[in-house]
N, C-alpha and C positions, 0 to 999 in steps of 0.2 A: 309865703308871704307874697301876694301879689304887690307889685310897685307900681303905683298910677301917681303919686305926686312926688314932690322934691322932700317932702317931709318923709314919705314912706321909704325914700332911697337914704336919707339920714339915717334913719333909725336901723336899716338893714346895714350900713357902712358902720354904726355901733357895734350891731351885733357880730359882723365879721371881725372887727378888731377885737372885740371882748373873745371870739373863740380864737384866735390868734393869739392872745396873750396867756389866754389859758392852757395851750399848746405848748408854748415856749415856756411856760413855768414848769411843765411837765419834762421837757427836754433839757432844761439848762443843767439840772443835776448830773445828768448823762455827759454833757459837756465839760462839767466839771471833772467828773471821774477820768475822762480819756485824756483831759490836759496834763502835760507834765510839766510845765512851766508854773511855778508857785505864783507868780503875780497874774498870770492868766486865770488861773484856778479863784485867786480871791475877785478878779474882776467879775468873773462869772456869779460868784456868791454875792457880790454887791448888786449886780444885775438882777438877780433872782429876787432879792428883796425890793427892789424897785419895782419889778414886775408884777409882784403880788400888790403892791402899793397901786399900782396902775389898775390893776383889777378891780380895787377898791374905788376907785374914783370913777371906773366905768359902772360901778354899781350904783353909785350917787348920780351920775348923770342920769342913768336910766330911771331911777328913783322921780328926780326933778322933772322929768319927762312923763312921770306916770305910767311907766313901762316897767314890765318885769325883766329883771336882768337875764338874757339868755344870748346864745351864740348861735350863729348859724355857719354851717360847714364853709370853711376858709381853704378851698383848694390850692391856691397859691402859696400859704404859709407850708400846708402839708407837702406841697411839693419841694418847697425850699429844705424844710428838716430831713425830708427823704433824701434828696440829693446831698446832704451834707452827710449823714448817715452812711449815705453808701460810698462816698469819696474817703471820708475819713476810715471805714471800715477796711480799705483796701490798703492803708498804710501802716507799716511797722515801724519805721523810724519815727521816735517819739518828737523829734524837733520838726520835720517835717509834718506829722500829725497835728502839731500844734499850729501850724501856718494854716493847714487847712480847715481847722477847727475855726481859727479867725476868720478867714474868708467866708467860711459858711455862717458864722454870725453876723457878718457886717451884712450879708445878702439879706437876712431877716429884719435885721436893723433898717436897711434901706427901705424895705416895704413897709414896716412900721411908722417910719418918717413919712412916706407917702400917705399912708391913710390917716394918722393923725392930722396933716397937713391938709387934707382933702376934708375930714370932717370939721376942722375949724372955719375954712373957708364957707363950707355949705351952712353951718350954724349961724354964722354972721350973715350970708345971704338971707337964711331962713328968718332972723331976727331973734333967735332963742336967746333970751336973756333970763332964763330959770336961774335962780341961785340955790347954792347948798351951804350948808354949814359946816365949813371943812375946819377940823380939829386944830389944824396950825395955821391957817390962813382967816378964819373968820368968815363972814359970808363972802363967797365968790360966784362969778358966773359961770355956768358949765363950759363955757369957751376957754375961761383961765383954767379950769381942770384937763382939760385936752391940751393946752397950750403948755402947761407943766410937763404933761407927759412927752408932748411933742420935743421940748427941751432936754429931757431925761435921755430920749433914745438919740438926740443928735450929740448929746455928752458922751453915751457909750460909744457911739461910731467913732468919735474923735479919740477916745480912750483906747480903743482896740487898733486903731492905725498907729498912734504912737507907740503902743507896745509892739507892733507887728513890725514898725520900721524901726525900733530903737533895739530889739534884741531878738524876737522870735524869727522872723525872717532870716535875719544872719545867721542865726544858728543852724537854720535849715540849709541854707545855701552851703 
């Protein structure tokens, strides 16, 4: 895709986060499996459900924009996933591994927070007011769907921080 306009850049950004969310959905079960802390496993289970919902929302955004949902390879998220897997794979101690898993997950969350925040700003700047019929919310603008995903990503980041600070880091230390 040649990017010539701000709208092209917006679509490219949507494709980037769509690819990222799909890669994350594939990686979360592995993170659950490698986690020893039951609360951490549960957090990843819930986040997988949210990620699947975020992918569905992105499908709706693409549809509202008259675009086919598709991803474009996101080297950033692939690098974050690979780096996390490499570090986690070197750790035998289960408590220390949980700490590394949280750190890796938060790096990915911060990337997603950046992406959704940027997409919201661009959609607003471009005047995208397309609406979708969201089953739980009724008719909402695409910016609202992106904001919902951004809020969820921020919430996951807060929960991982709380989990790390309240127990996982302490057990690793």
